Backbone bond lengths (Angstrom), bond angles and torsions (degrees), N, CA, C in turn:
res aa  C-N    CA-C-N  psi(-1)  N-CA   C-N-CA  omega(-1)  CA-C   N-CA-C  phi
1 M - - - 1.447 - - 1.527 107.99 -
2 A 1.322 117.77 127.58 1.457 123.12 -178.79 1.523 110.17 -79.31
3 D 1.343 115.78 159.54 1.473 120.02 177.73 1.513 110.36 -59.92
4 G 1.320 116.93 137.17 1.457 121.93 178.21 1.511 113.54 83.43
5 E 1.311 117.94 -12.94 1.458 121.39 -179.90 1.521 109.77 -84.73
6 S 1.302 116.93 136.82 1.451 121.09 179.44 1.516 109.88 -75.85
7 P 1.331 116.65 143.40 1.469 118.54 179.03 1.526 111.08 -69.98
8 D 1.346 115.08 146.06 1.464 117.52 175.07 1.526 108.11 -72.68
9 F 1.313 116.39 173.85 1.455 121.99 -173.26 1.531 111.33 -56.97
10 D 1.322 117.47 -50.10 1.468 120.43 -177.74 1.522 111.72 -61.39
11 E 1.315 116.55 -41.43 1.461 120.88 179.47 1.528 110.33 -65.36
12 W 1.335 116.95 -41.77 1.464 120.29 179.71 1.528 110.05 -63.12
13 V 1.317 116.78 -44.36 1.473 120.27 179.89 1.521 109.96 -63.82
14 R 1.334 117.38 -39.37 1.461 120.39 178.19 1.531 110.48 -62.64
15 L 1.336 117.23 -40.91 1.458 121.44 -177.31 1.533 113.21 -78.22
16 R 1.324 118.73 -40.09 1.462 122.30 -171.05 1.526 114.38 -117.66
17 G 1.319 117.97 -0.91 1.462 120.95 -177.00 1.518 113.66 -61.07
18 A 1.324 117.20 -40.96 1.469 120.57 -179.55 1.531 110.84 -64.45
19 A 1.320 117.09 -40.40 1.465 120.49 178.66 1.530 110.47 -66.01
20 L 1.320 116.63 -38.19 1.461 120.75 178.53 1.532 110.12 -65.80
21 L 1.321 116.72 -41.18 1.466 120.59 177.74 1.529 110.79 -65.87
22 R 1.330 117.97 -39.61 1.468 121.35 177.61 1.530 110.17 -62.12
23 F 1.335 116.19 -43.74 1.461 120.52 177.43 1.533 109.94 -60.00
24 A 1.325 116.95 -44.97 1.462 120.98 -179.78 1.527 110.89 -62.28
25 Y 1.329 116.93 -40.01 1.458 119.72 179.01 1.531 110.79 -64.47
26 L 1.332 116.69 -41.96 1.463 119.70 178.82 1.519 110.94 -63.98
27 M 1.311 116.81 -31.51 1.463 120.75 178.45 1.527 111.56 -73.90
28 T 1.324 116.97 -40.89 1.463 120.84 -171.81 1.531 113.48 -99.42
29 R 1.346 117.02 -26.66 1.464 123.61 -174.58 1.529 112.05 59.47
30 D 1.317 115.81 27.49 1.454 121.61 179.06 1.522 107.38 -146.57
31 H 1.346 116.31 122.87 1.468 119.71 -176.85 1.529 112.11 -60.62
32 S 1.311 117.24 -42.57 1.467 120.51 -178.29 1.527 111.16 -64.45
33 R 1.329 116.33 -47.93 1.472 119.25 178.71 1.520 111.30 -62.14
34 A 1.336 116.66 -38.79 1.468 120.51 179.61 1.526 110.22 -63.42
35 E 1.329 116.57 -46.73 1.466 120.11 179.79 1.520 111.15 -62.51
36 E 1.326 117.22 -41.23 1.462 120.57 179.25 1.522 111.58 -65.51
37 A 1.320 117.33 -41.53 1.469 120.77 179.85 1.526 110.54 -65.30
38 V 1.328 117.03 -42.74 1.470 120.35 178.81 1.526 109.72 -65.52
39 Q 1.322 116.65 -43.50 1.462 119.37 179.27 1.526 110.79 -60.95
40 D 1.321 117.64 -46.05 1.464 120.62 178.98 1.527 111.27 -60.44
41 A 1.336 116.42 -41.99 1.466 120.51 -179.72 1.526 111.07 -65.99
42 L 1.333 117.13 -42.42 1.464 120.25 -179.40 1.527 112.18 -69.19
43 V 1.327 116.50 -39.42 1.466 119.69 177.27 1.524 109.74 -61.86
44 S 1.302 116.40 -42.66 1.459 121.44 179.38 1.531 111.58 -65.09
45 A 1.325 117.10 -38.36 1.466 121.20 -176.22 1.530 113.41 -79.29
46 Y 1.309 117.86 -24.45 1.464 121.23 -173.85 1.530 112.83 -54.55
47 S 1.312 116.47 -48.97 1.468 119.54 -176.16 1.532 112.42 -72.35
48 R 1.318 117.58 -18.08 1.470 121.25 -178.54 1.520 112.32 -111.21
49 W 1.325 117.93 16.64 1.453 121.82 -171.24 1.535 113.30 -57.26
50 A 1.320 118.11 -45.70 1.470 120.39 -178.46 1.529 110.18 -60.37
51 R 1.308 116.59 -42.87 1.470 120.84 179.69 1.535 111.11 -67.26
52 I 1.322 117.17 -40.17 1.464 121.66 179.41 1.524 109.77 -60.37
53 Q 1.321 117.40 -42.36 1.458 120.62 -179.76 1.531 111.78 -69.74
54 R 1.318 116.62 -36.75 1.468 119.89 179.43 1.522 111.12 -67.24
55 V 1.318 116.73 -40.04 1.459 121.47 -173.57 1.528 112.11 -72.68
56 G 1.307 117.70 -38.91 1.469 116.81 -176.36 1.504 113.28 177.98
57 D 1.291 115.22 -146.33 1.454 123.88 -174.85 1.528 111.07 -78.09
58 P 1.341 118.02 110.25 1.470 119.91 -179.34 1.534 113.23 -62.72
59 E 1.319 117.35 -31.72 1.467 120.02 -179.64 1.528 110.54 -64.28
60 A 1.318 116.82 -46.52 1.464 120.21 178.70 1.522 110.47 -62.67
61 Y 1.320 116.61 -41.42 1.463 121.08 179.36 1.525 110.28 -61.21
62 L 1.322 117.17 -46.06 1.462 119.92 -177.30 1.527 112.11 -72.61
63 R 1.307 118.85 -33.28 1.472 119.60 174.75 1.527 109.64 -62.57
64 R 1.315 115.85 -43.80 1.471 119.81 178.00 1.528 109.57 -63.13
65 S 1.328 117.07 -40.11 1.471 120.86 178.49 1.525 111.52 -63.12
66 V 1.316 116.82 -38.59 1.471 120.75 177.64 1.530 109.64 -62.45
67 I 1.323 116.54 -45.38 1.467 120.24 178.51 1.522 110.22 -60.38
68 N 1.325 116.62 -47.37 1.466 120.86 -179.90 1.522 111.56 -62.93
69 A 1.333 117.33 -40.78 1.465 120.69 179.96 1.520 110.80 -63.40
70 D 1.329 116.91 -40.96 1.462 119.50 179.37 1.525 110.88 -68.22
71 I 1.323 116.97 -40.89 1.465 120.10 177.81 1.527 109.88 -61.90
72 A 1.324 117.31 -44.14 1.469 120.91 -179.52 1.533 110.79 -62.19
73 R 1.317 116.91 -43.46 1.471 120.60 179.26 1.519 110.29 -65.03
74 W 1.334 116.67 -41.79 1.460 121.94 179.14 1.526 110.49 -61.99
75 R 1.333 116.74 -43.88 1.467 120.41 179.75 1.523 111.06 -63.29
76 K 1.314 117.68 -42.38 1.468 120.87 178.84 1.526 110.16 -61.23
77 F 1.342 115.70 -42.87 1.458 120.10 -178.98 1.519 111.38 -62.32
78 F 1.319 117.14 -47.37 1.458 119.76 -175.45 1.521 112.88 -75.61
79 R 1.305 118.58 -18.73 1.466 119.51 174.16 1.523 110.32 -69.28
80 R 1.325 116.72 -29.40 1.458 120.99 -178.34 1.515 112.79 -93.48
81 E 1.297 118.44 -15.17 1.458 121.58 -175.03 1.526 111.44 -73.77
82 T 1.332 114.79 139.83 1.450 121.22 177.06 1.521 108.11 -119.16
83 P 1.322 117.60 121.35 1.466 119.15 179.52 1.528 110.55 -62.93
84 V 1.341 116.29 139.08 1.450 120.53 -177.94 1.526 113.45 -118.39
85 G 1.307 117.93 -8.10 1.462 119.08 179.27 1.510 111.28 157.94
86 E 1.319 115.10 -168.64 1.462 121.38 -179.35 1.527 110.71 -67.94
87 A 1.311 115.32 136.32 1.456 120.38 174.67 1.522 108.25 -84.18
88 T 1.316 116.14 142.23 1.453 119.24 177.10 1.519 108.25 -88.43
89 T 1.320 115.32 144.90 1.453 119.43 179.89 1.510 109.49 -100.33
90 F 1.306 115.62 153.28 1.452 122.61 -178.86 1.519 107.56 -114.63
91 D 1.293 117.42 119.40 1.457 122.15 -178.78 1.521 108.66 -91.87
92 T 1.350 116.52 102.66 1.461 120.36 -177.29 1.527 112.45 -68.83
93 A 1.330 117.92 -23.96 1.467 119.84 -177.93 1.521 111.77 -67.70
94 T 1.336 117.90 -37.03 1.461 119.54 -178.49 1.519 112.66 -97.73
95 A 1.309 119.05 -25.34 1.456 121.25 -175.03 1.518 112.84 -84.35
96 D 1.322 119.02 -26.72 1.453 120.63 -175.11 1.517 109.67 -121.20
97 H 1.321 116.18 119.16 1.457 120.87 -178.37 1.516 111.19 -105.17
98 A 1.298 117.38 26.02 1.453 121.11 -177.00 1.526 112.74 -90.21
99 G 1.310 118.08 13.09 1.457 121.88 173.15 1.520 114.29 63.77
100 P 1.316 116.78 -111.37 1.463 120.26 -175.28 1.532 113.81 -58.23
101 H 1.319 116.63 -34.47 1.464 119.08 178.73 1.527 111.46 -66.41
102 A 1.307 115.87 -37.23 1.460 119.79 178.01 1.521 110.54 -65.86
103 E 1.331 116.09 -41.81 1.464 119.43 177.93 1.522 111.08 -62.89
104 Q 1.332 115.97 -44.44 1.468 120.22 179.89 1.527 110.17 -62.62
105 D 1.318 117.45 -43.26 1.464 120.37 177.60 1.518 111.21 -62.74
106 A 1.322 116.89 -39.49 1.464 120.45 179.43 1.524 110.58 -64.44
107 V 1.323 116.53 -41.27 1.469 120.03 178.70 1.521 109.87 -63.83
108 W 1.336 117.57 -44.64 1.470 119.52 -179.91 1.523 111.48 -67.52
109 T 1.317 117.28 -32.38 1.460 120.03 176.33 1.524 109.80 -65.03
110 L 1.330 116.08 -43.14 1.460 119.76 177.04 1.530 110.81 -63.04
111 C 1.328 116.38 -43.46 1.475 120.17 179.33 1.524 111.22 -64.14
112 A 1.309 116.82 -35.33 1.468 119.86 -179.71 1.522 111.30 -64.85
113 A 1.332 117.00 -23.89 1.463 120.57 179.82 1.531 112.24 -79.74
114 L 1.321 116.89 -12.26 1.466 120.14 179.30 1.527 110.40 -71.50
115 P 1.321 117.75 151.36 1.465 119.92 172.44 1.532 109.95 -59.46
116 T 1.312 116.77 153.83 1.459 122.15 -172.12 1.527 113.17 -56.18
117 K 1.318 118.15 -45.94 1.468 119.35 -178.01 1.531 111.43 -66.67
118 Q 1.316 117.38 -37.74 1.463 120.07 177.78 1.520 109.91 -66.20
119 R 1.331 116.38 -44.08 1.464 120.50 179.22 1.525 110.17 -62.23
120 A 1.336 116.93 -42.32 1.465 120.75 178.93 1.522 110.61 -61.60
121 A 1.321 117.16 -43.78 1.464 120.69 -179.49 1.526 110.84 -63.73
122 V 1.327 117.28 -41.52 1.464 121.18 -179.95 1.528 110.62 -66.02
123 V 1.330 117.18 -44.65 1.469 120.78 179.64 1.527 110.33 -63.50
124 L 1.326 116.62 -45.37 1.459 119.42 -179.33 1.526 111.91 -64.99
125 R 1.321 118.29 -35.31 1.461 121.36 -178.68 1.523 110.85 -77.20
126 Y 1.333 117.17 -54.64 1.451 119.71 -168.73 1.523 114.60 -92.29
127 Y 1.330 118.67 -23.52 1.458 119.19 177.48 1.521 110.73 -97.14
128 E 1.332 116.18 -47.84 1.462 120.10 -178.96 1.528 111.97 -82.60
129 G 1.344 118.35 -20.75 1.452 121.74 178.05 1.520 114.41 72.06
130 L 1.325 117.00 29.50 1.460 120.62 -177.59 1.525 111.18 -85.64
131 P 1.330 117.07 147.86 1.469 120.35 175.78 1.530 110.90 -76.02
132 D 1.324 115.69 164.86 1.467 121.52 -177.81 1.528 112.55 -54.20
133 S 1.331 117.62 -40.20 1.464 120.55 -176.16 1.536 111.38 -63.69
134 E 1.333 117.75 -40.88 1.467 120.43 178.67 1.523 111.17 -71.16
135 I 1.312 116.67 -39.62 1.462 120.21 177.42 1.520 109.42 -62.13
136 A 1.325 116.68 -42.29 1.468 121.25 179.03 1.519 110.78 -60.64
137 E 1.315 117.26 -39.88 1.461 120.64 178.64 1.531 110.69 -64.95
138 I 1.309 116.58 -42.75 1.467 120.89 -179.37 1.523 110.74 -66.31
139 L 1.329 116.56 -43.43 1.466 120.94 -176.94 1.528 113.00 -86.49
140 D 1.323 116.64 -1.66 1.460 122.64 178.56 1.530 111.27 57.59
141 C 1.340 114.19 55.34 1.458 120.80 178.48 1.525 108.34 -149.87
142 T 1.306 117.30 -175.10 1.460 121.12 179.61 1.527 110.11 -89.30
143 P 1.339 117.28 158.36 1.471 119.45 175.98 1.536 112.49 -59.04
144 G 1.319 117.17 -32.75 1.467 119.96 176.40 1.519 112.06 -63.43
145 T 1.326 116.60 -38.69 1.463 120.73 177.09 1.522 110.31 -65.68
146 V 1.333 116.79 -37.85 1.468 120.58 177.37 1.529 109.62 -60.24
147 R 1.328 116.19 -49.15 1.467 119.42 179.76 1.528 111.04 -60.75
148 S 1.329 116.41 -39.28 1.458 121.20 178.84 1.531 110.69 -64.67
149 Q 1.334 116.90 -44.22 1.473 120.84 179.36 1.531 110.69 -61.67
150 I 1.338 116.49 -43.22 1.461 120.29 -179.96 1.532 110.02 -66.99
151 H 1.316 116.88 -42.23 1.469 120.79 178.41 1.527 110.74 -59.66
152 R 1.334 116.45 -46.19 1.472 120.10 179.78 1.522 111.34 -64.80
153 A 1.340 115.99 -40.48 1.466 119.70 179.61 1.525 110.54 -62.39
154 L 1.323 116.79 -46.99 1.467 119.98 -179.65 1.522 111.41 -65.39
155 A 1.333 117.17 -37.97 1.465 120.10 177.04 1.525 110.45 -63.46
156 S 1.308 116.27 -42.05 1.462 121.03 178.60 1.521 110.77 -63.42
157 L 1.334 116.81 -43.07 1.463 120.32 178.98 1.535 110.70 -64.69
158 R 1.334 117.18 -41.42 1.469 120.02 178.07 1.521 111.23 -61.64
159 T 1.330 116.37 -44.07 1.466 120.76 -179.70 1.524 110.15 -62.99
160 T 1.315 116.45 -45.42 1.466 120.63 179.74 1.518 110.69 -62.35
161 L 1.332 116.87 -43.55 1.463 120.33 179.82 1.527 111.66 -64.56
162 S 1.331 117.45 -43.18 1.473 119.11 -179.81 1.520 111.08 -67.05
163 T 1.336 117.38 -36.92 1.466 121.30 177.12 1.530 109.97 -65.09
164 T 1.318 116.45 -42.83 1.472 121.19 179.71 1.515 110.68 -64.32
165 E 1.335 117.46 -41.10 1.464 121.17 179.02 1.526 111.06 -64.87
166 E 1.331 117.66 -38.47 1.465 121.26 179.28 1.521 110.77 -65.93
167 V 1.326 116.67 -38.69 1.459 121.05 -179.93 1.510 111.71 -67.88
168 T 1.342 117.20 -38.81 1.460 120.41 -176.24 1.527 112.57 -78.85
169 Q 1.334 118.28 -13.51 1.468 119.82 -178.19 1.488 112.39 -87.51
């Protein structure tokens, strides 16, 4: 590949595919769902690759596609799901004595309960370290909306944590 030349689809996937899969895993917390979301996003982007590169940042486009693919799969699943009864809860504080791993699992469990856009904003900000403007581009919204999504997500996590602490005391 010459200087200034954009990578073709296969080269881009070879260079950035692992990062895209890592992002998908952080969004879904499930390897299978992450792989399916990335595959759906890449299949969708393949036929439009030249246009995607001309228009802008392919990484932002594909991250957004991964989010959309996971949301679409989630919606299809829940349209077919029939509730069968009370769900049992798993208390990580008493069931797992592995210390830091239990805390990390508890945090990811709390994050998994966040709405998809809030979870995406939190992952992009605190795990990927992206500024509001880049997150806004990926999520196709304004930087103010990004800040609002992160604020709501953190407020929700604080409320859930304080409620959980009150119950366990």
